[in-house]
C-alpha positions as YAML, in Angstrom:
chain: A
units: angstrom
residues:
- id: 1
  name: GLY
  ca: [154.39, 107.21, 64.77]
- id: 2
  name: HIS
  ca: [155.16, 103.76, 66.20]
- id: 3
  name: HIS
  ca: [151.68, 103.44, 67.70]
- id: 4
  name: LEU
  ca: [149.99, 104.69, 64.54]
- id: 5
  name: ARG
  ca: [151.93, 102.21, 62.40]
- id: 6
  name: GLY
  ca: [150.91, 99.37, 64.71]
- id: 7
  name: THR
  ca: [147.22, 100.24, 64.68]
- id: 8
  name: PHE
  ca: [147.12, 100.70, 60.89]
- id: 9
  name: CYS
  ca: [148.80, 97.31, 60.42]
- id: 10
  name: GLY
  ca: [146.13, 95.77, 62.62]
- id: 11
  name: LEU
  ca: [143.37, 97.40, 60.59]
- id: 12
  name: GLN
  ca: [144.94, 96.15, 57.35]
- id: 13
  name: GLN
  ca: [145.20, 92.58, 58.63]
- id: 14
  name: ILE
  ca: [141.57, 92.53, 59.76]
- id: 15
  name: GLY
  ca: [140.47, 93.99, 56.44]
- id: 16
  name: GLU
  ca: [142.35, 91.30, 54.52]
- id: 17
  name: LEU
  ca: [140.85, 88.59, 56.72]
- id: 18
  name: LEU
  ca: [137.32, 89.84, 56.06]
- id: 19
  name: TRP
  ca: [137.92, 90.32, 52.34]
- id: 20
  name: LEU
  ca: [140.02, 87.31, 51.32]
- id: 21
  name: ASN
  ca: [138.87, 84.53, 53.64]
- id: 22
  name: ASN
  ca: [135.67, 82.57, 53.83]
- id: 23
  name: ILE
  ca: [134.97, 82.89, 57.55]
- id: 24
  name: ASN
  ca: [131.91, 81.94, 59.57]
- id: 25
  name: ASP
  ca: [129.47, 84.46, 61.02]
- id: 26
  name: GLU
  ca: [130.85, 84.20, 64.56]
- id: 27
  name: LYS
  ca: [134.39, 85.00, 63.47]
- id: 28
  name: ARG
  ca: [133.16, 87.75, 61.17]
- id: 29
  name: GLU
  ca: [131.32, 89.36, 64.08]
- id: 30
  name: LYS
  ca: [134.47, 89.27, 66.22]
- id: 31
  name: CYS
  ca: [136.54, 90.75, 63.41]
- id: 32
  name: THR
  ca: [134.00, 93.52, 62.86]
- id: 33
  name: LYS
  ca: [134.09, 94.41, 66.56]
- id: 34
  name: VAL
  ca: [137.89, 94.54, 66.58]
- id: 35
  name: LEU
  ca: [137.85, 96.57, 63.35]
- id: 36
  name: TYR
  ca: [135.54, 99.13, 64.93]
- id: 37
  name: GLN
  ca: [137.56, 99.33, 68.15]
- id: 38
  name: ASN
  ca: [140.87, 99.70, 66.31]
- id: 39
  name: SER
  ca: [139.56, 102.35, 63.93]
- id: 40
  name: LYS
  ca: [138.11, 104.33, 66.86]
- id: 41
  name: LYS
  ca: [141.39, 104.06, 68.77]
- id: 42
  name: THR
  ca: [143.41, 105.10, 65.71]
- id: 43
  name: PHE
  ca: [141.19, 108.12, 65.13]
- id: 44
  name: ASN
  ca: [141.50, 109.22, 68.77]
- id: 45
  name: LEU
  ca: [145.27, 108.78, 68.71]
- id: 46
  name: LEU
  ca: [145.66, 110.73, 65.48]
- id: 47
  name: ASN
  ca: [143.36, 113.46, 66.77]
- id: 48
  name: ASN
  ca: [145.38, 113.78, 70.00]
- id: 49
  name: LEU
  ca: [148.67, 113.83, 68.10]
- id: 50
  name: LEU
  ca: [147.45, 116.60, 65.82]
- id: 51
  name: LYS
  ca: [146.19, 118.65, 68.77]
- id: 52
  name: TRP
  ca: [149.41, 118.04, 70.70]
- id: 53
  name: ASP
  ca: [151.53, 119.10, 67.72]
- id: 54
  name: SER
  ca: [149.39, 122.18, 67.11]
- id: 55
  name: ALA
  ca: [149.58, 123.20, 70.77]
- id: 56
  name: ASN
  ca: [153.36, 122.87, 70.87]
- id: 57
  name: ALA
  ca: [153.72, 124.75, 67.59]
- id: 58
  name: GLY
  ca: [151.63, 127.61, 68.95]
- id: 59
  name: MET
  ca: [148.94, 126.99, 66.34]
- id: 60
  name: ILE
  ca: [146.11, 126.55, 68.84]
- id: 61
  name: THR
  ca: [144.73, 129.89, 69.97]
- id: 62
  name: TYR
  ca: [143.22, 130.17, 73.44]
- id: 63
  name: LYS
  ca: [139.74, 131.63, 72.86]
- id: 64
  name: PRO
  ca: [137.82, 131.55, 76.14]
- id: 65
  name: SER
  ca: [134.12, 132.26, 76.48]
- id: 66
  name: GLN
  ca: [131.27, 131.38, 78.80]
- id: 67
  name: LEU
  ca: [130.65, 127.64, 78.26]
- id: 68
  name: ASN
  ca: [127.84, 125.44, 79.52]
- id: 69
  name: LEU
  ca: [129.83, 122.61, 81.12]
- id: 70
  name: HIS
  ca: [126.72, 120.50, 81.63]
- id: 71
  name: GLN
  ca: [125.90, 120.61, 77.92]
- id: 72
  name: ILE
  ca: [129.48, 119.72, 76.93]
- id: 73
  name: ALA
  ca: [129.35, 116.71, 79.28]
- id: 74
  name: LEU
  ca: [126.01, 115.54, 77.83]
- id: 75
  name: ASN
  ca: [127.28, 115.88, 74.24]
- id: 76
  name: ASN
  ca: [130.27, 113.67, 75.04]
- id: 77
  name: VAL
  ca: [128.13, 111.08, 76.81]
- id: 78
  name: ARG
  ca: [126.08, 110.77, 73.61]
- id: 79
  name: LEU
  ca: [129.28, 110.58, 71.52]
- id: 80
  name: PHE
  ca: [130.33, 107.36, 73.28]
- id: 81
  name: ASN
  ca: [126.96, 105.58, 73.02]
- id: 82
  name: SER
  ca: [128.22, 102.91, 70.62]
- id: 83
  name: GLN
  ca: [131.36, 102.11, 72.63]
- id: 84
  name: VAL
  ca: [129.32, 101.91, 75.82]
- id: 85
  name: ARG
  ca: [126.94, 99.44, 74.19]
- id: 86
  name: PHE
  ca: [129.87, 97.29, 73.00]
- id: 87
  name: LYS
  ca: [131.12, 96.88, 76.58]
- id: 88
  name: ASN
  ca: [127.67, 96.88, 78.19]
- id: 89
  name: LEU
  ca: [128.57, 99.85, 80.40]
- id: 90
  name: GLU
  ca: [126.39, 102.39, 82.19]
- id: 91
  name: LEU
  ca: [127.49, 105.93, 81.31]
- id: 92
  name: SER
  ca: [125.66, 108.97, 82.64]
- id: 93
  name: CYS
  ca: [125.97, 112.64, 83.53]
- id: 94
  name: ASN
  ca: [124.50, 112.83, 87.02]
- id: 95
  name: PHE
  ca: [124.01, 116.54, 87.40]
- id: 96
  name: ASP
  ca: [121.33, 118.52, 85.62]
- id: 97
  name: THR
  ca: [122.40, 122.07, 86.42]
- id: 98
  name: ASP
  ca: [123.58, 124.42, 83.70]
- id: 99
  name: ILE
  ca: [127.03, 125.49, 84.92]
- id: 100
  name: PHE
  ca: [128.93, 128.11, 82.97]
- id: 101
  name: VAL
  ca: [132.72, 128.14, 83.04]
- id: 102
  name: TYR
  ca: [135.11, 130.57, 81.36]
- id: 103
  name: ALA
  ca: [137.25, 128.46, 79.04]
- id: 104
  name: ASP
  ca: [138.08, 127.49, 75.47]
- id: 105
  name: LEU
  ca: [135.38, 125.24, 73.99]
- id: 106
  name: ASP
  ca: [137.57, 123.03, 71.79]
- id: 107
  name: MET
  ca: [140.12, 122.43, 74.56]
- id: 108
  name: ILE
  ca: [137.57, 121.56, 77.26]
- id: 109
  name: ASP
  ca: [135.63, 119.35, 74.85]
- id: 110
  name: THR
  ca: [138.89, 117.50, 74.10]
- id: 111
  name: VAL
  ca: [139.64, 117.10, 77.82]
- id: 112
  name: ILE
  ca: [136.26, 115.57, 78.67]
- id: 113
  name: ARG
  ca: [136.34, 113.35, 75.57]
- id: 114
  name: ASN
  ca: [139.78, 111.98, 76.52]
- id: 115
  name: LEU
  ca: [138.78, 111.37, 80.13]
- id: 116
  name: LEU
  ca: [135.63, 109.50, 79.12]
- id: 117
  name: SER
  ca: [137.60, 107.46, 76.59]
- id: 118
  name: ASN
  ca: [140.03, 106.43, 79.34]
- id: 119
  name: ALA
  ca: [137.21, 105.55, 81.72]
- id: 120
  name: ILE
  ca: [135.60, 103.31, 79.09]
- id: 121
  name: LYS
  ca: [138.93, 101.69, 78.32]
- id: 122
  name: PHE
  ca: [139.65, 100.75, 81.93]
- id: 123
  name: THR
  ca: [136.14, 99.77, 83.04]
- id: 124
  name: PRO
  ca: [135.19, 96.10, 82.58]
- id: 125
  name: THR
  ca: [131.98, 94.86, 81.00]
- id: 126
  name: GLY
  ca: [128.94, 95.70, 83.09]
- id: 127
  name: GLY
  ca: [130.69, 98.56, 84.88]
- id: 128
  name: LYS
  ca: [129.56, 102.09, 85.60]
- id: 129
  name: ILE
  ca: [130.89, 105.53, 84.66]
- id: 130
  name: GLU
  ca: [129.37, 108.79, 85.83]
- id: 131
  name: ILE
  ca: [130.10, 112.49, 85.57]
- id: 132
  name: ILE
  ca: [129.24, 114.34, 88.76]
- id: 133
  name: LEU
  ca: [129.33, 117.91, 89.98]
- id: 134
  name: ASP
  ca: [131.85, 117.79, 92.81]
- id: 135
  name: GLU
  ca: [132.00, 121.40, 94.00]
- id: 136
  name: ILE
  ca: [131.23, 125.02, 93.21]
- id: 137
  name: ASP
  ca: [133.69, 127.22, 95.06]
- id: 138
  name: VAL
  ca: [132.21, 130.72, 95.08]
- id: 139
  name: THR
  ca: [135.17, 132.14, 97.02]
- id: 140
  name: ASN
  ca: [137.71, 131.09, 94.39]
- id: 141
  name: ASN
  ca: [135.26, 131.29, 91.46]
- id: 142
  name: THR
  ca: [135.86, 127.69, 90.40]
- id: 143
  name: CYS
  ca: [133.74, 124.71, 89.46]
- id: 144
  name: THR
  ca: [134.89, 121.10, 89.83]
- id: 145
  name: ILE
  ca: [133.42, 118.04, 88.12]
- id: 146
  name: ALA
  ca: [134.59, 114.45, 88.40]
- id: 147
  name: ILE
  ca: [134.49, 111.48, 86.04]
- id: 148
  name: ILE
  ca: [134.16, 108.39, 88.21]
- id: 149
  name: ASP
  ca: [134.45, 104.81, 87.01]
- id: 150
  name: SER
  ca: [134.23, 101.36, 88.58]
- id: 151
  name: GLY
  ca: [137.25, 100.16, 86.62]
- id: 152
  name: ILE
  ca: [140.58, 98.54, 87.35]
- id: 153
  name: GLY
  ca: [142.05, 101.57, 89.11]
- id: 154
  name: MET
  ca: [145.59, 102.85, 89.12]
- id: 155
  name: ALA
  ca: [148.67, 102.22, 91.25]
- id: 156
  name: ARG
  ca: [149.68, 105.12, 93.48]
- id: 157
  name: ASP
  ca: [153.10, 105.57, 91.86]
- id: 158
  name: SER
  ca: [151.48, 105.80, 88.41]
- id: 159
  name: GLN
  ca: [149.07, 108.53, 89.54]
- id: 160
  name: SER
  ca: [151.95, 110.95, 90.07]
- id: 161
  name: LYS
  ca: [153.50, 110.22, 86.66]
- id: 162
  name: VAL
  ca: [150.64, 110.13, 84.14]
- id: 163
  name: PHE
  ca: [150.73, 113.91, 83.62]
- id: 164
  name: GLU
  ca: [154.53, 114.17, 83.27]
- id: 165
  name: ILE
  ca: [155.75, 114.98, 79.77]
- id: 166
  name: ASP
  ca: [158.76, 112.64, 79.88]
- id: 167
  name: ALA
  ca: [156.95, 109.71, 81.55]
- id: 168
  name: THR
  ca: [155.85, 106.75, 79.44]
- id: 169
  name: ILE
  ca: [152.96, 104.88, 81.01]
- id: 170
  name: SER
  ca: [150.78, 102.65, 78.87]
- id: 171
  name: THR
  ca: [148.37, 100.18, 80.45]
- id: 172
  name: LEU
  ca: [146.20, 97.71, 78.57]
- id: 173
  name: GLY
  ca: [142.47, 98.25, 78.87]
- id: 174
  name: THR
  ca: [139.99, 95.62, 79.98]
- id: 175
  name: ASP
  ca: [139.54, 94.49, 76.35]
- id: 176
  name: MET
  ca: [143.33, 94.60, 75.83]
- id: 177
  name: GLU
  ca: [143.13, 98.07, 74.26]
- id: 178
  name: LYS
  ca: [146.53, 99.68, 73.88]
- id: 179
  name: GLY
  ca: [147.22, 103.29, 74.72]
- id: 180
  name: THR
  ca: [150.01, 105.85, 74.52]
- id: 181
  name: GLY
  ca: [149.49, 107.87, 77.69]
- id: 182
  name: LEU
  ca: [149.27, 111.01, 75.54]
- id: 183
  name: GLY
  ca: [145.65, 111.81, 76.39]
- id: 184
  name: LEU
  ca: [146.18, 112.77, 80.04]
- id: 185
  name: LYS
  ca: [149.22, 114.88, 79.21]
- id: 186
  name: LEU
  ca: [147.16, 116.75, 76.64]
- id: 187
  name: CYS
  ca: [144.39, 117.20, 79.22]
- id: 188
  name: LYS
  ca: [146.77, 118.77, 81.71]
- id: 189
  name: GLU
  ca: [148.29, 121.07, 79.10]
- id: 190
  name: PHE
  ca: [144.88, 122.27, 77.93]
- id: 191
  name: LEU
  ca: [143.65, 122.80, 81.49]
- id: 192
  name: ASN
  ca: [146.78, 124.78, 82.35]
- id: 193
  name: LEU
  ca: [146.05, 127.06, 79.38]
- id: 194
  name: ASN
  ca: [142.52, 127.51, 80.74]
- id: 195
  name: LYS
  ca: [143.69, 128.29, 84.30]
- id: 196
  name: GLY
  ca: [142.26, 124.97, 85.45]
- id: 197
  name: THR
  ca: [143.58, 121.96, 87.33]
- id: 198
  name: ILE
  ca: [143.31, 118.18, 87.09]
- id: 199
  name: TRP
  ca: [144.02, 115.44, 89.62]
- id: 200
  name: ILE
  ca: [143.34, 111.74, 90.15]
- id: 201
  name: GLU
  ca: [142.08, 109.70, 93.10]
- id: 202
  name: SER
  ca: [142.30, 105.97, 92.51]
- id: 203
  name: ASN
  ca: [142.85, 102.57, 94.13]
- id: 204
  name: GLU
  ca: [143.77, 99.41, 92.26]
- id: 205
  name: ASN
  ca: [140.68, 97.29, 91.49]
- id: 206
  name: LYS
  ca: [138.43, 99.92, 93.09]
- id: 207
  name: GLY
  ca: [137.95, 102.42, 90.29]
- id: 208
  name: THR
  ca: [139.25, 105.87, 89.44]
- id: 209
  name: SER
  ca: [137.98, 109.41, 89.91]
- id: 210
  name: VAL
  ca: [139.43, 112.18, 87.75]
- id: 211
  name: PHE
  ca: [138.68, 115.73, 88.86]
- id: 212
  name: ILE
  ca: [138.87, 118.84, 86.70]
- id: 213
  name: SER
  ca: [138.44, 122.35, 88.05]
- id: 214
  name: LEU
  ca: [137.79, 125.44, 85.90]
- id: 215
  name: PRO
  ca: [137.11, 129.15, 86.53]
- id: 216
  name: ILE
  ca: [133.45, 130.11, 86.50]
- id: 217
  name: GLU
  ca: [134.03, 133.82, 85.95]
- id: 218
  name: ASN
  ca: [136.38, 135.90, 83.85]
- id: 219
  name: LYS
  ca: [138.59, 137.25, 86.62]
...
């Protein structure tokens, strides 16, 4: 609620500035950019809060099926086209194989969307983000993909805490974007429901790789 109130206040102030003041084109362009970024962030936060609340209230039903993980990744890459252009980033899905996992579509779509949003947030202008196929483990019937960015990285002590329910970790993005830390917790909860795993490999100022592993067969 605190974060939502703050972002809505910011949106209101920018709206008033654009509506009531005679500002030059340069300032108007900056305000429009901030307005877009804040509205996108507010939507993502509200969406995560609603999903989190629904999951904890038992209102989200786990409905697994055979999903094309490659297609889900591509759809989310396209979803972030405008944000990528704003920060002049390179975002790509660097595997072209149709890989089918056994999982819930809405949950896995939410996981990948949150992870890409984080990568964009913490990657500076001109950086690179890619989704790769890390491993197909036939023995354990699992598939692992990774979202790798060239961003600001993460301290080692933070890596062990970002998935904890009672931990509060919020780091400003490269454009001073604020966050709540809720996204990664939601990712872990959804992956647990789907018999999957998530882990992070990162070094400060050297980028971050987030790995997610999912079952490829209904066993």
